[in-house]
Structure formats: C-alpha cells, structure tokens
C-alpha positions as CSV (number, residue, x, y, z in Angstrom):
1,M,117.3,160.7,124.9
2,T,114.9,159.3,122.6
3,Y,115.6,156.1,120.4
4,V,117.0,156.6,116.7
5,N,114.8,154.7,114.2
6,K,117.3,153.2,111.9
7,L,114.8,150.9,110.1
8,D,111.0,151.0,110.4
9,G,108.6,148.2,110.9
10,N,105.0,147.9,111.7
11,R,105.0,147.5,115.4
12,I,108.7,147.8,115.9
13,F,111.9,149.7,114.8
14,L,115.6,149.0,115.0
15,S,117.4,151.7,116.9
16,L,120.9,152.4,118.2
17,S,121.8,151.6,121.6
18,R,121.3,153.9,124.6
19,K,123.5,154.2,127.8
20,E,120.2,154.4,129.8
21,D,119.3,150.8,128.6
22,L,122.4,149.2,129.8
23,Y,120.3,147.6,132.7
24,L,117.7,146.1,130.5
25,Y,120.4,144.5,128.2
26,N,122.1,143.3,131.5
27,N,118.9,141.9,132.7
28,W,118.2,140.3,129.4
29,L,121.8,138.7,129.2
30,N,121.8,137.6,132.7
31,D,118.4,135.7,132.5
32,F,119.0,132.0,132.8
33,K,116.1,131.1,130.7
34,I,116.5,133.5,127.9
35,N,120.4,132.6,127.6
36,L,119.6,128.9,128.0
37,T,118.3,129.2,124.5
38,F,121.8,130.4,123.3
39,G,123.8,128.0,125.4
40,R,125.0,131.1,127.4
41,S,123.6,130.6,130.7
42,H,126.7,130.0,132.3
43,I,128.1,133.7,131.5
44,V,127.7,136.4,134.0
45,F,127.6,139.9,132.5
46,N,128.0,143.3,134.2
47,E,127.2,146.6,132.8
48,E,130.7,147.6,132.5
49,S,131.4,144.5,130.3
50,Q,128.1,145.1,128.5
51,A,129.2,148.6,127.7
52,K,132.2,147.6,126.2
53,Y,130.7,144.8,124.1
54,I,128.1,147.5,122.8
55,E,131.1,150.0,122.1
56,D,133.0,147.1,120.3
57,Y,129.9,146.6,118.2
58,N,129.5,150.3,117.7
59,N,132.9,151.1,116.7
60,S,133.3,148.0,114.3
61,N,132.9,147.8,110.5
62,D,131.8,144.1,110.6
63,K,129.2,143.8,113.1
64,F,126.0,145.9,114.0
65,F,124.3,145.9,117.4
66,F,120.4,147.2,117.3
67,V,117.9,147.6,120.0
68,I,114.5,146.4,119.0
69,V,112.0,148.9,120.1
70,K,108.2,148.6,120.4
71,K,106.6,151.6,119.1
72,G,104.6,153.5,121.8
73,N,101.3,155.3,121.1
74,I,99.7,158.6,122.7
75,S,99.6,156.9,126.3
76,E,102.8,154.9,126.5
77,N,106.5,155.7,125.3
78,D,108.6,153.7,122.9
79,E,110.1,150.6,124.9
80,A,113.0,148.5,124.2
81,I,112.0,145.0,124.0
82,G,115.1,143.1,122.7
83,L,118.4,143.1,120.8
84,G,119.2,142.4,117.2
85,L,122.7,141.7,116.0
86,L,124.5,141.0,112.6
87,Y,128.1,139.9,113.2
88,D,130.9,138.3,111.3
89,V,129.8,140.6,108.4
90,D,132.0,140.0,105.2
91,F,131.5,142.4,102.6
92,I,133.8,140.7,100.1
93,H,131.8,137.4,100.3
94,K,128.5,139.3,101.2
95,K,127.6,137.1,104.3
96,A,127.0,137.8,108.0
97,T,125.4,135.9,110.9
98,L,122.4,136.9,112.8
99,G,121.5,136.8,116.6
100,L,118.2,137.8,118.1
101,L,117.2,138.0,121.8
102,L,113.7,139.3,123.0
103,D,112.3,140.1,126.4
104,K,110.4,136.8,127.8
105,S,107.1,138.8,127.9
106,Y,107.3,139.8,124.1
107,Q,108.2,136.2,122.9
108,S,105.5,133.9,120.9
109,K,103.9,137.4,119.8
110,G,105.2,137.9,116.4
111,Y,107.8,140.4,117.4
112,G,110.7,137.9,116.8
113,K,109.5,137.4,113.3
114,E,109.2,141.2,112.6
115,S,112.5,141.9,114.2
116,T,114.3,139.0,112.1
117,D,112.5,140.5,108.9
118,L,114.0,144.0,109.6
119,L,117.4,142.7,110.3
120,L,117.2,140.8,107.0
121,E,116.1,144.0,105.3
122,F,119.0,145.7,106.7
123,A,121.5,142.9,105.8
124,F,120.2,142.3,102.2
125,N,118.9,145.6,100.9
126,V,121.0,148.1,103.0
127,L,124.3,146.5,103.3
128,N,123.9,144.3,100.1
129,L,124.7,141.0,101.5
130,N,123.8,137.9,99.9
131,N,123.6,135.4,102.6
132,V,122.6,135.4,106.3
133,M,123.1,132.6,108.7
134,L,122.2,131.9,112.2
135,Y,122.3,129.1,114.6
136,V,119.7,127.7,117.1
137,I,120.0,125.0,119.8
138,D,117.6,122.0,118.6
139,F,115.5,122.3,121.8
140,N,114.2,125.9,120.8
141,K,111.6,124.3,118.3
142,N,109.4,127.6,118.3
143,A,112.8,129.6,117.1
144,I,113.3,127.0,114.4
145,I,109.8,127.1,113.0
146,M,109.7,130.9,112.8
147,Y,112.9,131.0,110.8
148,E,111.7,128.5,108.7
149,N,108.4,130.6,108.2
150,L,110.8,133.5,107.3
151,G,112.3,131.4,104.6
152,F,115.5,130.1,106.3
153,K,116.6,126.6,105.5
154,I,118.4,124.2,107.8
155,I,122.0,123.6,106.3
156,G,123.5,121.5,109.0
157,R,124.0,120.6,112.6
158,R,126.9,120.5,114.9
159,R,126.0,117.4,116.7
160,E,126.2,117.3,120.9
161,A,127.6,120.9,120.8
162,Y,125.6,122.0,124.0
163,P,125.8,119.9,127.1
164,I,123.0,121.7,129.3
165,N,121.6,120.5,132.4
166,N,122.9,116.8,132.0
167,K,121.5,116.8,128.5
168,V,123.5,117.1,125.2
169,H,121.9,119.2,122.3
170,D,122.7,119.7,118.7
171,E,123.5,123.3,117.2
172,V,121.4,123.8,114.2
173,Y,122.5,125.9,111.4
174,M,120.2,127.8,109.1
175,D,120.7,130.2,106.4
176,I,118.7,132.3,103.9
177,L,119.7,134.0,100.7
178,K,118.9,137.6,99.6
179,K,116.9,136.3,96.5
180,E,114.8,133.8,98.7
181,F,114.0,136.7,101.2
182,N,113.1,139.2,98.6
183,E,111.0,136.7,96.8
184,I,109.0,135.9,100.1
185,R,108.6,139.7,100.6
186,M,107.1,140.1,97.1
187,D,104.2,137.4,97.8
C-alpha cells in the first residue's frame, strides 16, 4: 500500500496512516530522547495500543492523525519521517491543538517547519479553523524558535509542569490565528 497524499508540500506531504508503519510509530513513541521533549518518556507504547490510538483518531470527528512523508525520487521510495496531529478540534469555536513528532534524523533540517506549515494549512484553509495552539517544554528552544518563525506567539506558561531528570520545566503555550498564518504566507 502506498501513502495517500492528503496535502502536498515541497519536500513532504501529509498522508493517512498505514498499518505497515506501526513499528515506526512505535519506535518513535518509545524513543526516550524524542519523547523527552513531550514530557512522555515515562510511557511505554506497544503496537496494539498504538493501533488503537490511531484507530481512535481515524474514527473521530475532532482529531486528525497524519503521517509526515518525505517524497521519494526515482531511486528511493516515499518515506515516513514523523507524525502530525490536530486534536481537541472544536468546530463551533474554530480552534484546535497541534502536535508534531519527527524522527531524530530529520530534525533541524526544515522538515518540522514544512510539516507545521502543512498542518496549519489543513487546519485553517481546509477545516476553516481560526486558532491553533500547541505547547512546548521550555528546554526545547529549537522548537520554540521554529514556531515563532512560523508566526506562533507565546500566550502563557504552566510553571513547573514537567519534573524531568531531577529538574523542573515549564510548559510554554503558543498559538497562531488564521489571519496571521495567511498574512505570513502572502509575504
């Protein structure tokens, strides 16, 4: 089964999930360093629980689960490199929360920015939402800078919300409005 291109970018596209990729999602979600940035390194995932999690997303009207796929060329196939989520989607109040996970080998190479841009395109210009927020743990400075470069603004902090490795970290809340996103894209 090939990936289904739901929203196309330059180097990547957003796809529906595939059962064949459960082992990838499991590897990412059980990777200590990746999950440290989410404050979830203490959770252990297995393929069965991951399959139920994805099925829950796919059968829901208020959350969306996308696989971030790097486009292949003549000599290589398309490759799953991460996951993008929109959850707590509220169509009445036109808001949602965004989540992003990238394989470590694709971080700091512009894929996170392009992935977030596609997720926002879907949220604002397909679902017609007005506000998308996210949270980042304060030690993830690269993510905060990337989100600010995309137009997100810091809207608050939950202080000392993540005790990790004998240190306490804040949860940083950020959001962006549809008009801000579309203005930045027009430039």
